[in-house]
C-alpha positions in Angstrom: 76.7 65.3 84.0 79.8 66.5 83.2 82.3 69.4 83.6 83.1 71.1 80.4 85.5 74.2 79.7 85.0 76.4 77.0 86.1 79.8 75.0 83.7 81.7 73.3 83.4 85.5 72.1 80.5 87.8 72.7 78.5 89.3 69.7 80.5 92.2 70.4 83.7 90.4 69.6 84.7 90.1 73.7 86.4 86.9 74.7 84.6 84.7 77.4 85.7 81.3 79.1 84.7 79.2 81.9 82.8 75.9 82.7 79.5 74.3 82.7 78.1 71.5 83.6 76.0 69.5 80.4 75.4 66.0 79.6 77.6 66.6 76.5 79.4 69.1 74.1 76.5 69.4 71.9 74.6 70.4 75.2 77.2 72.9 76.3 77.0 74.2 72.6 73.3 74.6 72.7 73.4 76.5 76.1 76.3 79.0 75.1 74.2 79.5 72.3 71.4 80.5 74.2 73.2 82.9 76.1 74.3 84.5 73.0 77.9 83.7 72.7 79.5 82.2 69.8 81.8 79.4 70.9 85.1 78.4 69.5 86.3 75.8 71.7 84.6 72.9 74.0 86.7 70.2 76.1 85.7 67.9 78.8 87.6 69.3 82.5 90.2 66.8 83.3 90.1 66.6 87.1 93.7 66.5 88.7 95.6 63.5 89.9 97.2 65.2 93.1 95.6 63.5 96.4 93.5 66.2 97.6 92.1 66.0 101.1 89.3 68.3 99.9 87.4 67.4 103.0 89.9 69.5 105.1 89.6 72.5 102.7 86.9 74.9 104.1 86.7 78.6 104.3 86.2 80.2 107.6 83.6 82.6 108.2 86.0 85.5 108.6 87.1 84.9 105.4 83.9 85.5 103.6 83.5 88.2 106.0 86.3 90.3 104.7 85.7 88.9 100.9 82.1 90.7 101.1 83.4 93.6 102.8 86.0 94.4 100.4 83.6 93.2 97.2 80.9 96.1 98.6 83.9 98.6 98.9 84.8 98.1 95.5 81.6 98.0 94.1 80.2 101.5 95.9 83.7 103.0 94.6 82.1 102.4 90.8 84.3 99.1 90.3 82.8 96.5 87.8 82.0 93.3 89.5 83.8 91.7 87.3 87.1 93.8 87.9 86.5 93.6 91.7 86.7 89.7 91.4 90.0 90.4 89.2 91.4 91.8 92.0 90.1 90.2 94.9 91.0 86.6 93.1 94.9 88.1 93.3 94.9 89.4 96.5 92.9 86.2 98.3 95.2 84.6 100.5 93.0 81.2 101.0 93.6 78.6 98.5 90.2 77.3 98.4 88.6 81.2 98.1 90.9 81.9 95.5 90.0 78.4 93.4 86.5 79.6 94.4 86.7 83.4 93.5 88.5 82.3 89.9 85.5 79.7 88.8 82.8 82.5 90.0 84.5 84.8 88.0 84.5 82.7 84.8 81.6 81.8 85.3 80.3 85.9 85.2 82.5 86.4 82.7 80.7 83.9 80.4 77.3 85.8 81.2 76.0 84.5 84.3 74.7 86.6 87.2 76.9 87.0 90.0 74.2 85.2 92.4 73.9 82.2 90.1 77.6 81.8 90.0 77.8 81.5 93.5 75.0 79.2 93.7 77.2 76.7 92.1 79.6 76.8 95.3 77.2 75.7 98.5 80.2 74.8 100.3 81.7 77.6 100.4 78.7 80.0 100.0 75.4 79.1 102.4 72.1 80.0 101.0 71.7 83.2 103.2 74.8 84.8 101.2 73.4 83.8 97.6 69.7 85.2 99.0 70.7 88.3 99.8 73.3 88.5 96.5 70.6 88.1 94.5 68.4 90.3 96.0 71.3 93.0 96.1 71.6 92.1 92.2 68.1 92.9 91.9 67.6 95.9 93.7 70.4 97.8 92.7 72.1 97.5 96.2 74.4 94.8 95.8 77.0 96.8 98.1 74.6 97.4 101.1 73.3 93.6 100.9 76.9 92.6 100.8 77.6 94.6 104.2 74.7 93.4 105.9 76.2 89.4 104.9 79.6 90.3 106.7 78.0 91.7 109.4 75.5 88.5 109.9 78.8 86.2 108.9 80.8 88.2 111.8 78.4 88.1 114.6 77.8 84.0 114.0 81.6 83.7 114.1 82.1 85.9 117.4 79.0 84.1 119.1 80.6 80.3 117.8 83.8 81.6 119.3 82.2 82.7 122.4 80.7 79.2 122.9 83.8 77.3 122.2 86.1 79.1 124.2 83.9 78.6 127.2 83.6 75.1 126.5 87.5 74.6 126.2 87.9 74.5 130.0 85.4 71.6 131.0 86.4 69.6 127.9 90.0 69.9 129.1 89.2 69.1 132.7 86.7 66.3 131.8 89.3 64.5 129.4 92.0 65.2 132.5 89.6 63.2 134.7 89.3 60.3 132.6 92.9 59.9 132.0 93.9 59.9 135.3 91.2 57.8 136.5 92.5 54.9 133.5 96.0 55.6 134.4 95.2 54.8 138.3 93.1 51.7 137.4 95.7 50.3 134.8 98.6 51.1 136.8 98.3 51.4 140.4 95.4 49.1 141.0 96.9 45.8 140.1 100.0 46.7 141.9 97.7 46.4 145.5 96.1 43.8 143.9 98.8 41.7 144.2 99.7 42.7 147.7 96.0 41.9 148.7 96.7 38.3 147.5 99.4 38.0 149.8 97.3 38.5 152.8 94.3 36.9 151.6 90.6 37.5 153.6 87.5 39.6 151.9 88.4 42.7 150.2 86.0 46.0 151.4 83.4 46.5 148.6 84.6 49.8 147.4 88.1 47.6 146.8 86.2 45.3 144.7 84.5 48.0 142.6 88.2 49.2 141.8 89.2 46.1 141.4 86.8 45.0 138.6 86.8 48.3 136.8 90.7 47.7 136.7 90.2 44.1 135.3 87.6 45.9 132.9 90.4 48.0 131.6 93.2 46.1 131.1 91.5 42.9 129.8 88.7 44.9 127.5 90.3 48.2 126.5 89.7 46.8 122.9 86.0 46.5 123.7 86.0 49.5 125.1 87.4 52.0 122.4 85.1 50.0 120.1 82.4 50.7 121.7 83.4 54.5 121.9 83.8 54.4 118.3 80.6 52.7 117.1 78.8 55.1 119.8 80.6 58.4 117.8 80.0 57.1 114.6 76.2 56.1 115.3 75.7 60.2 116.6 77.5 61.0 113.4 74.9 58.6 111.4 72.0 59.7 112.7 73.0 63.5 112.7 73.0 62.8 108.7 69.2 62.0 109.1 66.1 64.5 109.2 64.7 62.4 111.9 67.9 62.1 114.5 69.1 65.1 114.1 65.6 66.6 115.0 65.7 63.9 118.2 69.0 65.4 118.7 68.3 68.8 118.6 65.2 68.7 120.9 67.4 66.9 123.3 70.1 69.4 123.3 67.3 72.0 124.5 66.6 69.9 127.6 69.7 69.5 128.8 69.8 70.6 132.6 72.4 73.1 134.2 71.3 75.6 132.1 72.8 74.1 128.7 69.5 73.7 127.3 68.9 77.3 127.6 72.1 78.7 126.5 71.2 76.2 123.4 68.0 77.7 123.2 69.2 81.4 123.1 71.6 80.5 120.7 69.3 79.2 118.5 66.8 82.3 118.9 69.5 84.8 118.2 70.5 83.3 115.1 67.5 82.7 113.8 66.2 86.3 114.6 69.9 88.0 113.0 69.4 86.0 109.8 65.3 87.0 109.0 66.2 90.2 109.8 69.4 90.3 107.7 67.1 88.6 104.6 64.0 90.9 105.3 66.5 94.0 105.5 67.9 93.3 102.2 64.5 93.0 100.0 64.4 89.1 100.2 60.6 88.2 99.6 59.3 87.1 102.9 58.6 83.7 102.0 61.9 83.0 100.8 63.4 84.5 103.9 61.7 82.4 106.3 62.6 78.9 104.2 66.2 80.0 103.9 66.3 80.8 107.8 65.2 78.1 108.5 67.5 76.2 106.6 70.4 78.4 108.1 69.0 78.1 111.7 71.1 74.8 112.6 68.6 73.4 114.5 65.9 71.3 113.3 63.5 72.3 115.4 63.8 76.1 114.5 63.4 74.6 110.7 60.2 72.7 111.6 58.9 76.1 113.4 59.6 78.1 109.8 57.6 75.5 107.7 54.5 76.2 110.0 55.3 80.4 110.0 55.4 79.6 105.7 52.6 78.1 105.9 50.7 80.7 107.9 51.5 83.2 105.5 50.7 81.6 102.8 47.2 81.5 104.3 47.2 84.9 105.0 48.2 84.6 108.7 50.9 86.1 110.5 54.3 85.2 111.7 53.8 85.8 115.3 50.6 83.0 115.7 52.8 80.2 114.6 55.6 81.4 116.8 53.9 81.3 119.5 52.8 77.7 119.2 56.6 76.6 119.3 58.6 76.2 122.6 61.8 77.2 121.2 60.7 81.2 121.3 59.9 82.6 124.2 56.9 84.9 124.8 58.8 88.1 124.4 59.7 87.2 120.8 56.7 86.2 119.5 55.3 89.7 121.1 57.7 91.8 119.7 57.6 89.9 116.1 53.8 90.9 116.2 54.8 94.6 116.8 57.0 94.6 114.1 54.4 93.2 111.6 51.8 95.8 112.4 54.2 98.7 112.5 56.4 97.5 109.3 59.3 97.3 111.1 60.1 93.8 111.2 63.5 94.1 110.3 64.5 96.4 113.3 62.5 94.4 116.0 64.2 91.2 114.6 67.4 93.1 114.9 66.4 94.0 118.8 66.0 90.6 119.5 68.9 88.9 118.2 71.2 92.0 120.2 69.1 91.0 123.5 69.9 87.3 123.2 73.4 87.6 121.9 73.8 89.8 125.3 72.1 86.6 127.1 74.2 84.3 125.9 77.3 85.9 127.2 75.8 86.2 130.4 74.5 82.5 130.5 77.8 81.3 129.3 80.0 83.3 132.0 77.5 81.8 134.6 77.6 77.9 133.3 81.6 78.4 133.3 81.3 79.8 136.9 79.2 76.8 137.6 80.9 73.7 136.1 84.7 75.1 137.6 83.9 73.8 141.1 82.0 71.3 140.0 84.9 69.9 138.1 87.4 70.0 140.6 84.9 67.9 143.0 84.5 65.4 139.9 88.1 65.0 139.8 88.8 64.7 143.3 86.0 62.1 144.2 87.5 60.0 141.6 91.0 60.2 142.5 90.1 59.8 146.1 87.7 57.2 145.8 90.4 55.1 144.5 93.0 55.8 146.4 90.8 55.4 149.8 89.5 51.7 147.9 93.2 50.5 148.2 94.1 51.3 151.2 90.9 50.6 153.0 92.6 46.8 153.0 95.6 48.2 154.7 93.6 49.7 157.2 91.7 46.7 158.2 94.8 44.4 158.0 96.4 46.9 161.1 93.3 46.6 163.2 93.4 43.0 162.7 97.2 42.9 163.9 96.5 45.2 166.5 
């Protein structure tokens, strides 16, 4: 299918223009006629010849949160959705968001609903954003839905920043340790090896290990780099497959040193917050469960949502299939069960999300305090092993001389 731009007028004489995807110009004309538009001009859209690295362009969660909150405020003040999009398009600072809002605005001008116009840009607006916009349009509470979306995006972004900032220190220390080890075995060890050759004799076991590591780094550095690249590419490729992503997500939940527990807490907090937002916005439960599974960021949670959907379709509850999934602790399943019985499911889910977001913060702080001494011991052990292994032959030589 190709993209076509068009100009048309409505039955009342108002001008409309935008873009549509179709197989031919005739199909475009038929599609627009079905919307009640009189077609004036249809032309194929020509792509720009400028080189653009589109994969580097992205709209951050903070940008989307600000956009949805501003849009909600404007709608509450009585402005039409089309006029709101005009204003937000003009004042948007991010180039990708500006271009996307321009396309959304043209689609709305052409007669599409706001949520359907958003759905044409899955790289910018995720299923949660689209579903809540659609529910808000259907219920006449688009401003409230957009505020819920903004709150959800900001909480997700804050949680993500918190985890990333906590991981900065360990990553930097590990990188520094690897760099120090490589520098020692590549530059220091060869100097000592030349000295040892002059004395002859049998080298200590620790020294032999350092010498073998030095030969490997100097002689096969290309193999190490190539192997690292192959491993990284293999992991990235596996993450794109359903089977590989499921296996990696299961492994992440079992990582020791409380890391697996933090991954579980993040998954539960995100799941409960997303489902609470969708249910509170009036999205049908089955659709809300499906969207929650797709946006959970964890294949194990997504599989659990499939079981929950089948249970609901068969007239069962949410809590029963959740209890069979190891990701969800007993407290979560009990609170979900109470929420179902009392009709306050969204409130219970919000409380679950608040609890586990606080747990993530506490767990990340505890993990950081544990990792700091471990990292110091790791660096000291690496440097100490190499230095001692280099000086051991000198000590033995000194003993023989005496």
